[in-house]
C-alpha positions as CSV (number, residue, x, y, z in Angstrom):
1,M,48.5,7.6,-8.5
2,A,47.5,4.1,-7.3
3,Q,44.3,3.2,-6.3
4,M,43.5,0.1,-3.9
5,T,40.3,-1.2,-2.8
6,I,39.8,-2.4,0.6
7,L,36.7,-5.6,0.6
8,A,35.3,-5.4,3.9
9,G,33.1,-8.7,5.5
10,P,33.7,-12.2,5.6
11,E,36.9,-13.8,4.3
12,R,36.4,-15.8,1.4
13,R,38.5,-18.9,2.4
14,R,37.5,-19.3,6.1
15,R,38.9,-22.4,8.5
16,W,36.9,-24.1,9.6
17,S,38.3,-26.4,13.2
18,D,37.7,-29.9,13.6
19,E,35.5,-29.0,16.8
20,Q,33.8,-26.8,14.3
21,R,33.2,-29.5,11.5
22,E,32.2,-32.2,13.9
23,R,29.3,-30.0,14.9
24,I,28.0,-28.8,11.7
25,L,28.2,-32.5,10.3
26,S,26.2,-33.7,13.7
27,D,23.6,-31.0,12.9
28,A,23.3,-31.8,9.4
29,F,22.8,-35.6,9.4
30,Q,20.4,-35.5,12.8
31,S,17.2,-37.7,11.7
32,G,14.8,-35.5,9.7
33,A,17.6,-32.6,9.3
34,R,17.6,-31.0,6.1
35,V,21.3,-30.4,4.8
36,C,20.6,-27.0,3.0
37,D,19.1,-25.7,6.2
38,V,22.0,-26.7,8.4
39,A,24.5,-25.4,5.7
40,R,22.3,-21.9,5.4
41,R,22.3,-21.7,9.4
42,H,26.1,-22.0,9.4
43,D,26.7,-20.4,6.7
44,V,28.7,-22.8,4.5
45,A,28.3,-24.2,1.2
46,R,26.3,-27.7,1.5
47,S,29.0,-29.0,-0.8
48,L,31.4,-28.6,1.7
49,I,29.1,-30.3,4.4
50,Y,29.4,-33.7,1.9
51,Q,33.2,-33.4,0.9
52,W,33.6,-33.4,5.1
53,R,31.5,-36.1,5.6
54,R,33.2,-37.9,3.0
55,A,37.0,-37.1,4.5
56,A,35.4,-38.6,7.6
57,R,34.2,-42.3,6.2
58,R,37.5,-42.3,4.1
59,S,39.5,-41.8,7.5
60,A,37.1,-44.4,10.1
61,E,38.2,-47.2,11.4
62,P,36.2,-49.8,9.8
63,A,34.3,-51.8,12.4
64,F,33.1,-55.0,12.2
65,M,29.6,-56.6,14.1
66,P,29.6,-59.8,15.7
67,A,26.9,-62.3,13.3
68,E,24.7,-65.3,14.5
69,L,23.6,-67.2,11.7
70,L,20.9,-69.8,12.0
71,D,21.0,-73.2,10.3
72,E,17.3,-73.1,10.3
73,P,14.9,-71.1,9.2
74,P,12.1,-70.1,11.4
75,E,9.1,-72.9,11.5
76,K,6.9,-70.5,10.6
77,A,7.3,-67.2,8.2
78,S,4.4,-64.4,9.2
79,E,5.0,-60.5,8.3
80,T,6.6,-60.0,12.1
81,T,9.3,-62.6,11.7
82,L,13.0,-60.9,12.1
83,A,15.5,-61.9,9.4
84,I,18.5,-59.8,10.4
85,V,18.6,-57.3,13.4
86,L,21.7,-55.1,13.8
87,D,22.5,-53.9,16.8
88,L,24.4,-50.2,16.2
89,A,27.1,-48.7,18.4
90,D,24.4,-46.1,19.8
91,G,22.3,-48.4,21.1
92,G,19.8,-48.5,18.4
93,Q,18.8,-51.1,16.0
94,L,18.2,-51.9,12.6
95,R,15.5,-54.6,12.2
96,I,14.8,-56.2,8.6
97,F,11.9,-58.3,8.6
98,A,11.5,-61.1,6.6
99,S,9.1,-59.7,4.5
100,A,11.1,-57.3,3.0
101,S,12.0,-56.9,-0.5
102,P,15.6,-57.5,-1.3
103,A,16.1,-54.1,-2.5
104,L,14.7,-52.5,0.9
105,A,17.0,-54.7,3.0
106,V,19.8,-53.8,0.6
107,A,18.6,-50.1,0.8
108,A,18.8,-49.9,4.4
109,L,22.3,-52.0,4.6
110,K,23.8,-49.6,2.5
111,A,22.9,-46.3,4.2
112,M,24.5,-47.5,7.3
113,R,28.0,-47.8,5.8
C-alpha cells in the first residue's frame, strides 16, 4: 500500500503581485527602515527584497536633471557655501557643501542612483 504525506501550511513558492512588491519595497526603503524588519513583517526573504529592487532599477527609465554650471567660483568660500544642489523629483533636495570631502560627495551621488 502506498503512503502519501500532505504538507499543510504556506506554499513554498509564493507569487507576489506587482502592487504587493511595490508596497514591500516602499516600506523597506523608507527613511530609518531596516530591510530585515520589513522582510520579517511581510514574511519574505531579505534577499528577495534586494532582488526586486535591482530588477526595478534595471527596468526604470533613465532620468536626467538640468544642471547649471557657474563660470566663476563663489568669491568667499565658507563652511555654508553650497557647491551642488540637486532638486529631486519628490520635491526634496540633495545639498553638498563646498567643505565636504570628495569621498563624501561621491558617496552621496552614488546613493542617489
